[in-house]
C-alpha positions as CSV (number, residue, x, y, z in Angstrom):
1,X,50.7,98.3,145.1
2,X,49.2,95.0,143.5
3,X,48.6,92.0,145.5
4,X,51.5,90.2,144.1
5,X,54.1,92.9,145.1
6,X,53.1,92.4,148.9
7,X,53.4,89.0,150.6
8,X,52.1,89.4,154.1
9,X,53.6,87.4,157.0
10,X,50.9,87.8,159.8
11,X,53.0,85.6,162.3
12,X,55.6,88.1,162.3
13,X,53.5,91.2,161.3
14,X,55.8,92.0,158.4
15,X,55.7,92.7,154.5
16,X,57.9,91.2,152.1
17,X,58.1,93.9,149.1
18,X,59.1,93.2,145.6
19,X,61.2,96.3,144.9
20,X,61.3,95.5,141.3
21,X,57.4,95.8,141.0
22,X,57.5,98.8,143.1
23,X,60.2,100.6,141.0
24,X,58.6,99.7,137.7
25,X,55.5,101.4,139.1
26,X,57.4,104.5,140.2
27,X,58.1,107.9,138.6
28,X,61.8,106.6,138.9
29,X,61.1,104.1,136.2
30,X,59.4,106.8,134.3
31,X,62.5,108.8,134.3
32,X,64.7,105.8,133.3
33,X,62.1,105.2,130.3
34,X,62.3,108.7,129.1
35,X,66.3,108.6,129.4
36,X,66.5,105.5,127.5
37,X,64.0,106.9,124.7
38,X,65.9,110.2,124.6
39,X,69.2,108.1,123.7
40,X,67.4,106.3,121.0
41,X,66.0,109.5,119.6
42,X,69.4,111.2,119.9
43,X,71.3,108.2,118.3
44,X,68.8,108.2,115.4
45,X,69.1,111.9,114.8
46,X,72.9,111.5,114.6
47,X,73.1,108.4,112.4
48,X,70.4,110.0,109.9
49,X,72.2,113.4,109.7
50,X,75.6,114.4,111.0
51,X,76.7,110.7,111.4
52,X,76.2,110.1,107.7
53,X,78.6,113.2,106.9
54,X,80.9,111.9,109.4
55,X,81.1,108.4,108.0
56,X,81.8,109.8,104.4
57,X,85.2,111.4,106.0
58,X,86.4,108.0,107.2
59,X,88.5,105.5,105.1
60,X,89.7,101.9,105.3
61,X,89.5,100.0,108.8
62,X,87.8,103.1,110.6
63,X,85.0,103.2,108.1
64,X,84.5,99.6,108.5
65,X,84.5,100.1,112.1
66,X,82.0,102.9,112.0
67,X,79.6,100.8,109.8
68,X,79.8,98.0,112.4
69,X,79.6,100.0,115.5
70,X,76.7,102.0,114.2
71,X,74.6,98.9,113.6
72,X,76.0,97.4,117.1
73,X,74.8,100.7,118.7
74,X,71.3,100.5,117.0
75,X,70.8,96.7,117.8
76,X,72.0,97.4,121.6
77,X,69.5,100.6,121.9
78,X,66.6,98.5,120.2
79,X,67.1,95.7,122.8
80,X,67.0,98.4,125.6
81,X,64.0,100.2,124.2
82,X,62.2,96.8,123.8
83,X,63.0,96.0,127.4
84,X,61.7,99.4,128.6
85,X,58.5,98.8,126.5
86,X,58.1,95.4,128.2
87,X,58.2,96.7,131.4
88,X,55.9,99.6,130.9
89,X,53.3,97.2,129.2
90,X,53.3,94.9,132.6
91,X,52.9,98.2,134.6
92,X,49.9,99.3,132.4
93,X,48.4,95.9,132.6
94,X,48.8,95.0,128.7
95,X,51.1,92.2,129.4
96,X,51.3,89.6,132.1
97,X,54.6,88.9,133.9
98,X,54.9,85.5,132.6
99,X,54.7,87.1,129.0
100,X,57.1,89.7,129.8
101,X,59.7,87.2,131.1
102,X,59.2,85.2,127.8
103,X,59.7,88.3,125.7
104,X,62.6,89.3,127.9
105,X,64.4,85.9,126.9
106,X,64.5,87.0,123.5
107,X,66.5,90.4,124.1
108,X,70.2,90.5,124.4
109,X,71.6,92.7,127.3
110,X,75.3,92.3,127.2
111,X,77.8,93.9,129.2
112,X,80.4,95.8,127.1
113,X,82.7,98.8,127.2
114,X,84.0,101.0,124.7
115,X,87.4,99.7,125.4
116,X,85.9,96.6,123.5
117,X,85.5,98.7,120.2
118,X,88.2,98.2,117.8
119,X,89.5,101.5,116.4
120,X,87.3,103.4,119.0
121,X,89.6,106.5,119.1
122,X,89.3,106.9,115.4
123,X,85.5,107.0,115.4
124,X,83.9,110.6,115.1
125,X,83.4,112.2,118.9
126,X,79.5,112.1,118.6
127,X,79.5,108.5,117.7
128,X,82.0,107.5,120.5
129,X,79.6,109.8,122.9
130,X,76.6,107.8,121.8
131,X,78.3,104.4,122.3
132,X,79.6,105.2,125.6
133,X,76.4,106.6,127.0
134,X,74.8,103.3,125.5
135,X,76.9,101.0,127.5
136,X,76.4,103.1,130.5
137,X,72.5,102.9,130.1
138,X,72.9,99.2,129.3
139,X,74.5,98.7,132.6
140,X,71.5,100.4,134.5
141,X,69.0,98.2,132.4
142,X,71.0,95.0,133.5
143,X,70.8,96.2,137.1
144,X,67.2,97.0,136.9
145,X,66.5,93.6,135.0
146,X,68.3,91.7,137.8
147,X,66.0,93.8,140.3
148,X,63.1,92.4,138.4
149,X,64.0,88.8,138.0
150,X,65.2,88.5,141.7
151,X,61.6,89.0,142.8
152,X,60.7,89.9,146.3
153,X,63.3,91.0,148.7
154,X,63.1,89.3,151.9
155,X,63.9,90.5,155.5
156,X,62.5,93.8,155.2
157,X,60.2,94.3,158.6
158,X,57.8,96.7,159.2
159,X,54.3,97.0,160.7
160,X,51.8,95.7,158.2
161,X,49.4,98.7,157.0
162,X,45.8,98.7,158.3
163,X,43.8,97.3,154.9
164,X,40.9,99.8,155.2
165,X,43.3,102.8,155.0
166,X,46.2,101.5,152.7
167,X,49.6,102.5,153.6
168,X,49.4,105.2,156.2
169,X,51.9,107.9,156.0
170,X,54.6,106.4,158.4
171,X,54.2,102.9,156.7
172,X,54.4,104.8,153.5
173,X,57.6,106.4,154.6
174,X,59.2,103.1,155.8
175,X,58.3,101.5,152.3
176,X,60.1,104.2,150.6
177,X,63.2,104.4,153.0
178,X,63.4,100.5,152.5
179,X,63.1,100.8,148.8
180,X,65.8,103.5,148.4
181,X,68.0,101.3,150.7
182,X,67.7,98.1,148.7
183,X,68.1,99.9,145.4
184,X,71.1,101.7,146.6
185,X,72.7,98.4,147.9
186,X,71.9,96.7,144.5
187,X,73.5,99.6,142.5
């Protein structure tokens, strides 16, 4: 855990923990990262393969909707992949938090639903599945983005760890419990 993720309040012998920073350094973030990149890969495979065949079978307004929504899908996924890469760069020390915030401001993480897509039901089933999955994943990214932007979560009280030993097992369990509780409450 970095120094910036823990704020010591020696008067109350408590810790304030940045759950965002903890999360992004965890195996849970790695799972989210893999999930996002897998969705990008699945979408690319579909659009470059069976999606081309599916689009040739469409006509009129549905063909136009396919073209529009496949571009929107690609843009949405590229924004989410960029967000994941920014967070990973911060975790590995390749990018500062300040630079990450600056880069994040360039991304567009909107809230949307398949019901917002005109002629959604006329689109090929696989494209509908990918659009739906992208909106669901985007919801997850938006929640995580808020977690990152909100910074430290105040009010988590636990005994401060002994500096020479780092987090002892009981304190480590308390941190994990506090993290899990805060994460569930935000989601």
